[in-house]
C-alpha positions as CSV (number, residue, x, y, z in Angstrom):
1,X,181.4,126.2,15.7
2,X,181.6,125.6,19.5
3,X,182.6,122.0,19.9
4,X,183.0,120.2,23.3
5,X,185.3,117.2,23.2
6,X,184.4,114.8,26.1
7,X,187.4,112.6,26.7
8,X,189.7,115.1,25.0
9,X,192.8,113.7,26.8
10,X,192.5,110.3,25.2
11,X,193.8,108.5,22.1
12,X,191.1,109.7,19.8
13,X,190.0,112.8,21.8
14,X,193.3,114.6,21.9
15,X,194.1,114.6,18.2
16,X,190.4,115.4,17.4
17,X,190.6,118.5,19.7
18,X,193.8,119.8,18.0
19,X,192.4,119.1,14.5
20,X,189.2,120.9,15.1
21,X,190.9,123.8,16.8
22,X,193.3,124.2,13.9
23,X,190.4,124.2,11.5
24,X,189.0,127.3,13.3
25,X,186.4,125.8,15.6
26,X,186.1,127.0,19.2
27,X,187.0,123.8,21.1
28,X,186.9,122.9,24.8
29,X,188.0,119.6,26.5
30,X,186.2,117.7,29.3
31,X,188.2,114.9,30.9
32,X,188.4,113.2,34.3
33,X,192.0,112.1,33.5
34,X,191.1,108.5,34.6
35,X,192.8,107.0,31.5
36,X,196.1,107.9,33.1
37,X,195.1,106.2,36.3
38,X,194.3,103.0,34.4
39,X,197.9,102.9,33.2
40,X,199.0,103.0,36.9
41,X,196.5,100.3,37.8
42,X,197.7,98.0,35.0
43,X,201.4,98.7,35.4
44,X,201.8,100.1,31.9
45,X,202.3,103.4,30.1
46,X,201.9,104.8,26.6
47,X,204.7,103.8,24.3
48,X,205.2,107.5,23.4
49,X,205.7,110.0,26.3
50,X,202.6,112.1,26.8
51,X,202.6,115.4,28.7
52,X,200.0,116.5,31.3
53,X,196.8,117.8,29.8
54,X,197.6,121.3,31.2
55,X,201.0,121.2,29.5
56,X,199.5,119.9,26.3
57,X,197.0,122.8,25.9
58,X,199.6,125.4,27.0
59,X,201.9,124.1,24.3
60,X,199.1,124.1,21.7
61,X,198.4,127.8,22.6
62,X,202.1,128.6,22.1
63,X,202.2,126.7,18.8
64,X,198.9,127.7,17.3
65,X,197.8,130.8,19.1
66,X,194.5,129.1,19.9
67,X,193.0,128.6,23.3
68,X,191.5,125.2,24.3
69,X,189.9,125.5,27.7
70,X,189.8,122.4,29.8
71,X,187.2,121.2,32.4
72,X,188.5,118.5,34.7
73,X,185.6,116.4,36.1
74,X,183.5,113.3,35.8
75,X,180.5,113.0,33.5
76,X,178.8,110.9,36.2
77,X,178.5,114.0,38.3
78,X,175.6,116.0,36.8
79,X,176.3,119.3,38.6
80,X,179.7,119.3,36.8
81,X,178.1,118.5,33.5
82,X,175.5,121.2,34.0
83,X,178.2,123.8,34.7
84,X,180.2,122.9,31.6
85,X,177.2,123.1,29.4
86,X,176.0,126.4,30.9
87,X,179.5,128.0,30.6
88,X,180.5,126.7,27.2
89,X,177.1,126.5,25.4
90,X,178.3,123.8,22.9
91,X,176.8,123.6,19.5
92,X,178.2,120.1,19.2
93,X,179.4,117.5,21.7
94,X,181.9,114.8,20.6
95,X,181.5,112.1,23.2
96,X,184.7,110.0,23.6
97,X,184.6,110.0,27.4
98,X,183.9,106.3,28.1
99,X,185.9,103.3,29.2
100,X,186.7,101.9,25.8
101,X,188.4,98.6,26.4
102,X,186.6,95.2,26.0
103,X,189.3,93.4,28.0
104,X,189.2,95.9,30.8
105,X,185.4,95.4,31.1
106,X,186.0,91.6,31.4
107,X,188.7,91.6,34.1
108,X,186.1,90.9,36.9
109,X,182.7,91.9,38.3
110,X,184.0,95.3,39.6
111,X,185.4,96.3,36.2
112,X,182.3,95.2,34.4
113,X,180.1,97.2,36.7
114,X,182.4,100.2,36.5
115,X,182.4,100.1,32.7
116,X,178.6,100.0,32.4
117,X,177.8,102.6,35.2
118,X,180.5,105.0,34.0
119,X,179.5,104.8,30.3
120,X,175.7,104.6,30.6
121,X,175.4,107.2,33.4
122,X,177.8,109.7,31.8
123,X,176.0,109.4,28.5
124,X,172.6,109.9,30.2
125,X,173.9,113.1,31.9
126,X,175.1,114.5,28.6
127,X,171.6,113.7,27.1
128,X,169.9,115.6,29.9
129,X,172.2,118.5,29.7
130,X,171.5,118.9,26.0
131,X,167.8,118.6,26.6
132,X,167.7,121.2,29.4
133,X,170.5,123.6,28.5
134,X,171.4,123.5,24.8
135,X,168.5,121.7,23.1
136,X,169.8,122.5,19.6
137,X,173.2,120.9,20.3
138,X,174.2,118.0,18.2
139,X,175.5,114.9,20.0
140,X,178.2,113.1,18.1
141,X,178.6,109.8,20.0
142,X,181.4,107.4,19.4
143,X,179.9,103.9,19.3
144,X,181.6,100.8,18.1
145,X,181.2,98.3,15.3
146,X,181.4,95.7,18.1
147,X,177.8,96.4,18.9
148,X,176.8,94.3,15.8
149,X,178.8,91.2,16.5
150,X,179.5,88.9,13.6
151,X,176.1,88.0,12.0
152,X,175.9,85.8,9.0
153,X,174.3,88.6,7.0
154,X,175.6,92.0,5.8
155,X,175.8,94.6,8.6
156,X,173.8,97.7,7.6
157,X,174.3,101.2,9.0
158,X,172.2,101.2,12.1
159,X,168.9,100.1,10.6
160,X,167.5,97.1,8.6
161,X,164.4,96.7,6.6
162,X,162.4,93.7,7.8
163,X,159.6,91.8,6.2
164,X,157.7,89.6,8.6
165,X,154.3,87.8,8.1
166,X,153.3,90.1,5.3
167,X,154.3,93.3,7.0
168,X,157.4,95.5,6.6
169,X,159.2,97.9,8.9
170,X,162.7,99.6,9.3
171,X,164.1,98.6,12.6
172,X,167.3,99.0,14.5
173,X,169.9,96.5,13.3
174,X,170.1,93.5,15.8
175,X,173.0,93.8,18.3
176,X,175.2,90.9,19.3
177,X,177.9,92.6,21.4
178,X,181.3,91.0,22.2
179,X,181.8,92.1,25.9
180,X,180.4,94.1,28.8
181,X,182.0,97.2,27.2
182,X,180.3,96.6,23.9
183,X,177.0,96.0,25.8
184,X,177.4,99.4,27.4
185,X,177.6,101.0,24.0
186,X,174.4,99.2,23.0
187,X,172.7,100.7,26.1
188,X,174.0,104.1,25.1
189,X,172.6,103.7,21.6
190,X,169.2,102.8,22.9
191,X,169.1,105.7,25.3
192,X,170.2,108.2,22.6
193,X,167.5,106.8,20.2
194,X,164.9,107.2,22.9
195,X,166.0,110.7,23.7
196,X,165.9,111.8,20.1
197,X,162.4,110.4,19.7
198,X,161.1,111.7,23.0
199,X,162.8,115.1,23.3
200,X,163.6,116.0,19.7
201,X,167.4,116.3,20.2
202,X,169.7,115.6,17.3
203,X,172.4,112.8,17.4
204,X,174.8,110.9,15.3
205,X,176.0,107.5,16.5
206,X,179.4,106.7,14.9
207,X,179.9,103.0,15.1
208,X,183.7,103.1,14.8
209,X,186.0,100.3,13.8
210,X,189.3,99.6,15.3
211,X,191.5,102.7,15.0
212,X,195.2,102.3,14.0
213,X,198.0,104.7,13.5
214,X,199.4,107.4,15.7
215,X,200.4,110.6,14.0
216,X,198.3,113.5,12.8
217,X,199.5,116.8,11.3
218,X,199.0,118.5,14.7
219,X,200.4,115.8,17.0
220,X,203.7,115.7,15.0
221,X,204.5,119.3,15.7
222,X,206.2,118.7,19.1
223,X,206.9,115.9,21.5
224,X,204.8,117.8,24.0
225,X,201.8,117.3,21.7
226,X,202.4,113.6,21.1
227,X,199.4,111.3,21.2
228,X,199.4,108.2,23.3
229,X,199.7,104.7,21.8
230,X,199.0,101.5,23.7
231,X,200.7,98.0,23.3
232,X,199.4,96.1,26.4
233,X,196.9,93.2,26.4
234,X,194.1,95.4,27.8
235,X,194.2,98.6,25.8
236,X,196.4,97.8,22.9
237,X,194.6,97.2,19.6
238,X,195.6,94.8,16.8
239,X,197.7,96.6,14.2
240,X,199.4,99.1,16.6
241,X,200.2,96.2,19.0
242,X,201.7,94.1,16.2
243,X,203.9,96.9,15.0
244,X,205.2,97.5,18.5
245,X,205.8,93.8,19.1
246,X,207.7,93.5,15.8
247,X,209.9,96.5,16.7
248,X,210.8,95.1,20.1
249,X,211.5,91.5,19.1
250,X,208.3,90.1,20.7
251,X,206.3,87.5,18.8
252,X,203.1,88.9,17.1
253,X,200.4,87.6,19.4
254,X,197.3,86.4,17.4
255,X,194.4,85.1,19.5
256,X,193.1,81.8,18.3
257,X,193.0,81.0,14.6
258,X,193.2,84.7,13.6
259,X,190.2,84.5,11.2
260,X,188.4,87.1,13.3
261,X,187.5,89.9,10.8
262,X,187.0,93.4,12.0
263,X,186.5,96.9,10.5
264,X,189.5,99.3,10.7
265,X,190.3,102.9,10.0
266,X,193.3,105.3,10.3
267,X,193.2,107.8,13.1
268,X,193.4,110.6,10.6
269,X,190.0,109.4,9.2
270,X,188.5,109.5,12.7
271,X,189.2,113.3,12.7
272,X,187.7,113.7,9.2
273,X,184.5,111.8,10.2
274,X,184.0,113.8,13.3
275,X,184.2,117.1,11.5
276,X,182.0,115.9,8.6
277,X,179.4,114.9,11.1
278,X,179.6,118.2,13.0
279,X,179.4,120.3,9.9
280,X,176.4,118.3,8.5
281,X,174.4,117.6,11.6
282,X,171.4,115.4,12.1
283,X,168.0,116.9,12.0
284,X,166.0,117.7,15.2
285,X,164.7,114.4,16.5
286,X,166.9,112.3,14.2
287,X,169.0,109.5,15.5
288,X,171.5,109.0,12.7
289,X,173.9,106.0,12.6
290,X,177.1,105.8,10.5
291,X,179.5,102.9,10.3
292,X,182.8,104.6,10.7
293,X,185.5,102.6,9.1
294,X,187.3,102.3,5.8
295,X,188.6,98.7,5.4
296,X,188.0,95.2,6.8
297,X,190.9,92.8,7.7
298,X,191.3,89.5,9.6
299,X,193.6,89.5,12.5
300,X,195.9,87.0,10.8
301,X,196.0,89.2,7.6
302,X,197.2,92.1,9.7
303,X,199.9,90.0,11.5
304,X,201.2,88.7,8.2
305,X,201.3,92.2,6.7
306,X,203.3,93.5,9.6
307,X,205.6,90.5,9.4
308,X,206.2,91.1,5.7
309,X,206.9,94.9,6.2
310,X,209.2,94.3,9.2
311,X,211.3,91.8,7.1
312,X,211.4,93.9,3.9
313,X,212.1,97.3,5.5
314,X,213.9,96.6,8.7
315,X,215.3,93.0,8.2
316,X,213.3,92.0,11.3
317,X,212.1,88.4,11.3
318,X,209.0,88.7,13.3
319,X,207.4,85.4,14.5
320,X,203.6,85.0,14.6
321,X,202.4,83.0,17.5
322,X,198.8,81.8,18.1
323,X,197.7,82.1,21.7
324,X,194.7,80.4,23.3
325,X,191.9,82.9,22.7
326,X,190.8,84.6,25.9
327,X,187.7,85.9,24.2
328,X,184.4,84.0,23.4
329,X,184.1,84.8,19.7
330,X,183.8,83.2,16.3
331,X,187.3,82.8,14.9
332,X,186.1,82.1,11.3
333,X,183.0,83.9,10.1
334,X,181.3,85.9,7.4
335,X,181.8,89.7,7.8
336,X,180.6,92.4,5.4
337,X,179.6,95.8,6.7
338,X,178.1,98.7,4.8
339,X,179.9,102.0,5.2
340,X,178.7,104.5,2.7
341,X,177.1,107.4,4.6
342,X,180.4,109.1,5.6
343,X,181.8,108.6,2.1
344,X,178.6,110.3,0.8
345,X,179.4,113.2,3.2
346,X,182.9,113.6,1.7
347,X,185.2,111.3,3.6
348,X,188.6,110.9,1.8
349,X,190.0,107.6,3.3
350,X,193.6,106.9,4.2
351,X,193.8,103.2,3.4
352,X,196.3,101.1,5.2
353,X,199.8,101.4,3.6
354,X,203.2,99.8,4.2
355,X,204.5,103.3,4.9
356,X,202.2,103.7,7.9
357,X,203.4,100.3,9.2
358,X,207.0,101.4,8.7
359,X,206.3,104.6,10.7
360,X,204.7,102.7,13.6
361,X,207.6,100.2,13.8
362,X,210.1,103.1,13.6
363,X,208.3,105.0,16.4
364,X,208.3,101.8,18.5
365,X,212.0,101.3,17.9
366,X,212.7,104.9,19.1
367,X,210.8,104.3,22.4
368,X,211.6,100.7,22.9
369,X,212.9,101.3,26.4
370,X,209.4,102.3,27.5
371,X,207.9,98.9,26.8
372,X,207.0,96.6,29.7
373,X,207.0,93.1,28.3
374,X,205.1,91.8,31.3
375,X,201.9,93.5,30.2
376,X,201.8,92.4,26.6
377,X,200.0,89.0,27.2
378,X,196.2,89.1,27.6
379,X,195.2,89.2,31.2
380,X,191.3,89.1,31.0
381,X,189.5,85.9,30.2
382,X,185.9,85.9,29.0
383,X,185.4,82.5,30.4
């Protein structure tokens, strides 16, 4: 299958591109390389050294014998998008190419506007390219569980059956997003749903949980193929950040009470979910929604688990500190989300293990000198 990976230089996109290439698919990458610019803007860098995209794909060619062409450009520019679609003729598009950090979107007005314009316009251009150039192409769009918020009822997979005043209908599940970033994902979902209904395109919206881990079979092969991993207060996510903090002697920073419960999955399961969705596509005109995660944890639970593993395996006595929460969110709440559709397609989950935490801490200890402690604290305030 010809699969276009938009955002293929990023944390999820790069290992996905290698995994699908290894599995025999014809893969191409689209990326503007802006994620690397955000590191410069924020004064940070990946914990692991990451090669240039050109060097990465050249090394993959040497390692695997497989070509992965790259297109450098911005999805906001429709002539560029049109050229890519006409040249590559994708059968599936995996769309990771968006600004994916809630804190980044909340820094100030400029970052909020950039996030929404970048994400919504780029996604619209992809939808039009599919309609006009490759109408049978399947859009696999990475959404987020953060679209749903934390309602006091179970979170269904995209849709909910409603009975109201004697009538019944199946409607999109109500959205209560956490940030301007999450709002941009809601706008994407609405636009995709409309395009499926109006134009008959096929799309799968993957509402992904927080991704943890680093290594995949392909990225382990060589330092030149390493994936990035973030630890800063803007792009770093809970479990990865806690492991890096433990390894470097920094307190584990829990925001507020730590009762915030979220959905999580191993990065290896992201790769599985993408391929399962690609090989079993939505029907023409269908807007399919999957909740893409495997487990639910509170932030305090994750911090305590990292603390325990650090003590047992490394004799590191990691302190847990509770910071004033920069976010406007419930810190204690009900949370139960349905996630059966990908399991039904054949997902074999990698559940969180102590061994994975050990591996993350060990990696952080190897690259400790690359950590800038000045960027660990949260810098964006929702208030």
